[in-house]
C-alpha positions as CSV (number, residue, x, y, z in Angstrom):
1,M,0.0,0.0,0.0
2,R,1.3,3.5,-0.8
3,K,2.3,5.4,2.2
4,I,-0.3,7.9,3.4
5,F,2.4,10.6,3.3
6,L,2.8,10.4,-0.4
7,M,-0.2,12.5,-1.1
8,L,1.8,15.5,0.2
9,A,4.8,15.0,-2.0
10,F,3.9,17.3,-4.9
11,V,2.6,20.2,-2.8
12,M,5.6,20.0,-0.5
13,M,8.0,19.8,-3.5
14,L,6.9,23.3,-4.4
15,M,7.4,24.7,-0.9
16,S,11.1,24.5,-0.1
17,S,14.6,23.2,-0.9
18,A,16.0,24.1,2.4
19,S,18.3,21.8,4.4
20,A,17.2,19.9,7.5
21,A,16.8,21.9,10.7
22,T,19.4,21.9,13.4
23,I,18.2,20.9,16.9
24,E,19.9,21.8,20.2
25,T,18.8,21.0,23.7
26,A,18.1,23.7,26.2
27,H,17.2,23.6,30.0
28,F,14.5,25.7,31.4
29,N,16.0,28.1,34.0
30,G,19.0,25.7,34.3
31,N,16.8,22.8,35.5
32,E,18.4,19.6,34.1
33,K,15.0,17.8,34.2
34,L,13.1,20.3,32.2
35,I,14.6,20.2,28.7
36,Y,13.3,21.4,25.4
37,P,14.5,21.6,21.8
38,V,15.7,24.8,20.2
39,V,15.3,24.8,16.4
40,S,17.5,26.5,13.8
41,T,16.5,26.5,10.1
42,G,18.8,29.3,9.0
43,D,15.9,31.8,8.8
44,A,15.7,33.9,12.0
45,A,12.0,34.8,11.5
46,I,11.0,31.1,11.1
47,D,13.2,30.0,14.0
48,Q,11.5,32.6,16.2
49,K,8.1,31.4,15.2
50,I,8.9,27.7,15.8
51,N,10.7,28.1,19.0
52,R,8.0,30.4,20.4
53,K,5.5,27.6,20.0
54,I,7.8,25.1,21.6
55,K,8.3,27.4,24.6
56,E,4.6,27.9,24.8
57,E,4.0,24.2,25.1
58,L,6.7,23.9,27.8
59,M,5.3,26.8,29.7
60,S,1.8,25.3,29.6
61,F,3.2,22.2,31.2
62,I,5.0,24.2,33.9
63,K,1.9,26.3,34.7
64,G,-0.1,23.1,35.0
65,I,2.3,21.8,37.6
66,H,2.0,24.9,39.7
67,Y,-1.8,24.9,39.4
68,D,-2.2,21.2,40.4
69,A,0.1,21.7,43.4
70,Q,-2.0,24.6,44.6
71,Y,-5.4,23.0,43.8
72,Y,-4.6,19.7,45.5
73,D,-2.4,21.3,48.1
74,R,0.3,18.6,47.6
75,K,4.0,18.8,46.9
76,V,5.4,18.2,43.4
77,L,7.8,15.4,44.0
78,D,9.1,15.3,40.4
79,A,8.6,17.1,37.1
80,R,10.5,16.4,33.9
81,T,10.4,16.7,30.2
82,S,12.2,15.0,27.3
83,Y,11.8,15.1,23.5
84,E,12.5,13.0,20.4
85,V,12.6,14.1,16.8
86,G,10.4,12.0,14.7
87,S,11.1,13.6,11.4
88,N,13.6,16.2,10.3
89,Q,13.1,16.1,6.6
90,A,13.7,19.1,4.3
91,G,14.0,19.7,0.6
92,N,10.8,18.2,-0.8
93,T,9.1,17.6,2.5
94,V,10.0,20.4,4.9
95,I,8.6,18.5,7.9
96,L,9.8,18.7,11.4
97,S,8.0,16.4,14.0
98,I,8.9,16.8,17.7
99,V,7.5,14.5,20.2
100,M,7.7,16.0,23.7
101,T,7.2,13.8,26.8
102,E,6.0,15.6,29.9
103,S,5.8,13.9,33.3
104,K,4.8,15.1,36.8
105,Y,4.6,13.2,40.1
106,I,2.4,14.7,42.8
107,E,2.6,13.7,46.5
108,G,0.1,10.9,47.2
109,A,-0.4,9.9,43.6
110,A,-0.1,6.2,42.7
111,H,2.3,6.9,39.9
112,P,3.6,9.8,37.7
113,A,1.2,11.3,35.2
114,T,3.0,11.2,31.8
115,W,1.8,12.2,28.3
116,Q,3.2,13.1,24.9
117,R,2.5,16.2,22.9
118,V,3.5,16.5,19.3
119,L,4.6,19.6,17.5
120,N,4.7,19.3,13.7
121,F,6.2,22.2,11.8
122,N,6.6,23.2,8.2
123,T,10.2,24.4,8.3
124,S,9.8,26.6,5.2
125,S,7.1,28.7,6.9
126,G,7.3,27.9,10.7
127,N,3.6,27.0,10.6
128,R,2.1,24.1,12.7
129,M,1.0,21.1,10.7
130,G,-2.3,19.8,12.0
131,L,-4.6,17.0,10.9
132,H,-5.7,19.0,7.9
133,Y,-2.4,18.3,6.3
134,L,-3.5,14.7,6.0
135,T,-7.1,15.3,5.0
136,E,-6.8,18.4,2.8
137,V,-3.4,18.7,1.2
138,G,-2.7,17.2,-2.1
139,E,-5.2,14.4,-3.0
140,G,-6.5,14.4,0.6
141,L,-7.8,11.5,2.6
142,R,-11.2,11.1,4.3
143,E,-10.9,11.3,8.0
144,G,-13.1,8.2,8.1
145,Y,-10.4,6.4,6.1
146,L,-7.7,7.4,8.5
147,L,-9.8,6.2,11.4
148,E,-10.4,2.8,9.7
149,R,-6.7,2.5,8.9
150,L,-5.7,3.4,12.5
151,E,-8.1,0.9,14.0
152,Q,-6.8,-1.8,11.7
153,K,-3.2,-1.2,12.8
154,L,-4.2,-0.8,16.4
155,R,-5.9,-4.2,16.4
156,E,-2.8,-5.7,14.8
157,K,-0.6,-4.1,17.5
158,I,-2.7,-5.2,20.5
159,E,-2.8,-8.8,19.1
160,R,0.9,-8.8,18.4
161,E,2.0,-7.3,21.7
162,G,-0.8,-8.6,24.0
163,I,-2.1,-5.2,25.0
164,Y,-5.4,-5.1,26.9
165,L,-7.8,-2.3,25.9
166,F,-10.9,-1.0,27.7
167,E,-14.0,-2.8,26.7
168,D,-15.5,0.3,24.9
169,A,-12.2,1.3,23.2
170,L,-13.2,-0.3,19.9
171,P,-14.5,0.7,17.5
172,L,-12.6,4.0,17.6
173,K,-14.8,7.0,17.7
174,Q,-12.3,9.7,16.7
175,L,-8.7,10.2,15.8
176,P,-6.3,11.0,18.6
177,E,-5.2,14.7,18.9
178,N,-1.5,13.9,18.6
179,F,0.2,12.5,15.5
180,Y,3.6,12.8,13.9
181,W,5.8,11.7,11.0
182,D,8.8,9.5,11.6
183,E,12.1,9.5,9.8
184,N,10.6,7.2,7.1
185,L,7.7,9.6,6.7
186,H,5.3,7.1,8.3
187,V,2.3,8.6,10.1
188,H,2.0,7.7,13.8
189,F,-0.9,8.4,16.1
190,I,-0.5,8.5,19.9
191,F,-3.0,7.3,22.5
192,Q,-2.3,8.7,26.0
193,H,-2.5,6.9,29.3
194,Y,-6.1,5.9,30.0
195,E,-7.3,7.0,26.6
196,I,-8.1,3.4,25.4
197,A,-6.2,1.2,27.8
198,P,-5.2,1.0,31.5
199,Y,-2.1,2.9,32.7
200,A,0.0,-0.3,32.6
201,A,-0.4,-0.4,28.8
202,G,1.6,2.8,28.6
203,I,1.4,5.4,25.9
204,I,0.4,3.6,22.7
205,D,2.1,4.6,19.5
206,V,0.5,3.3,16.3
207,D,2.3,3.5,12.9
208,I,-0.5,3.4,10.3
209,D,2.0,3.0,7.4
210,A,3.7,-0.1,8.9
């Protein structure tokens, strides 16, 4: 089956011939546990646009920690972030996918609360790339088709890995909020803890082009 990404190829080909972005790691206020990527594309205006959005995501996490600590009146025992670069393709694709993992552990909690947020960027413009890039760009794909494809691959994954899902998890009702492109330009969707399975199942990453 042709990769879902291929529908983007012609449109992206017209957008840029830039080189891949450079990624460096920074620490928030010197805290070694709170790290985030700093992106350099060679264009200062685009860099500012992308890095501002990354910093906004980080600050949203940090503000949430302070709010929870005050609301529940409990100490924050641990808070940390990390990130991985899924795709850093340029030239004909100009896609940068950054998967940020955010985790906090509040006093009295049974376990840390951990989730993944994805930031997809067009590095020729600095714009975020949302679900519409899959459903509208190029030939386009029906959202219903993506949902069917995701469910098929999810079923294969849970059978292969022995993952237990909640009884009402299937059939899927909607696409997850977070998706990214990997280095092979496969599209992945991410299910957070408790979204479709118990905490022990972890964060579930499904490659719909596998």
